[in-house]
C-alpha positions in Angstrom: -18.3 -0.5 -9.5 -18.2 -4.0 -10.7 -15.0 -6.0 -10.9 -13.6 -9.4 -12.0 -11.2 -9.8 -9.1 -12.7 -13.0 -7.8 -12.6 -14.6 -11.2 -9.0 -13.5 -12.0 -7.9 -14.6 -8.6 -9.6 -18.0 -9.0 -7.9 -18.5 -12.4 -4.6 -18.3 -10.7 -5.6 -20.5 -7.7 -4.8 -17.6 -5.4 -6.4 -17.1 -2.0 -7.5 -13.7 -0.9 -4.5 -13.6 1.3 -2.2 -14.4 -1.7 -3.7 -11.5 -3.6 -3.5 -9.2 -0.6 0.2 -10.0 -0.2 0.9 -9.2 -3.9 -1.0 -5.9 -3.5 0.4 -4.9 -0.1 -3.1 -4.7 1.4 -5.1 -6.7 4.0 -7.1 -9.8 3.1 -10.2 -7.8 4.4 -9.5 -5.2 1.7 -9.5 -7.8 -1.0 -12.7 -9.2 0.4 -14.3 -5.8 0.4 -13.1 -5.1 -3.2 -14.5 -8.5 -4.4 -17.9 -8.0 -2.8 -18.2 -4.4 -4.0 -18.2 -2.8 -0.6 -15.1 -0.8 -1.4 -13.8 0.8 -4.6 -10.0 1.0 -4.9 -8.0 4.1 -5.0 -6.4 4.9 -8.3 -2.9 3.7 -7.2 -4.4 0.5 -5.9 -6.3 0.0 -9.2 -3.0 0.4 -11.1 -1.3 -2.2 -8.8 -4.2 -4.6 -9.4 -3.9 -4.2 -13.1 -0.2 -4.7 -13.0 -0.5 -7.9 -10.9 -3.0 -9.4 -13.3 -1.2 -8.0 -16.4 -4.5 -6.4 -17.7 -5.7 -2.9 -18.3 -7.8 -1.4 -15.5 -10.8 -1.2 -17.8 -10.8 -5.0 -18.3 -11.0 -5.5 -14.5 -13.3 -2.7 -13.3 -16.5 -1.6 -14.9 -19.2 0.9 -13.9 -22.4 -0.4 -12.4 
């Protein structure tokens, strides 16, 4: 699954740790999401969408 997390995070000048804190996950989880090594659970995907104020479909796309 592809995602725009790194771009969205950079637009807000957030570090991976900042985003991790907002989502209630570890910085390593954010890194794994950004590099495509980990696909989020549905609840985490909803939290990500809420943090960025965008629909899930605009953040995550199929390969």
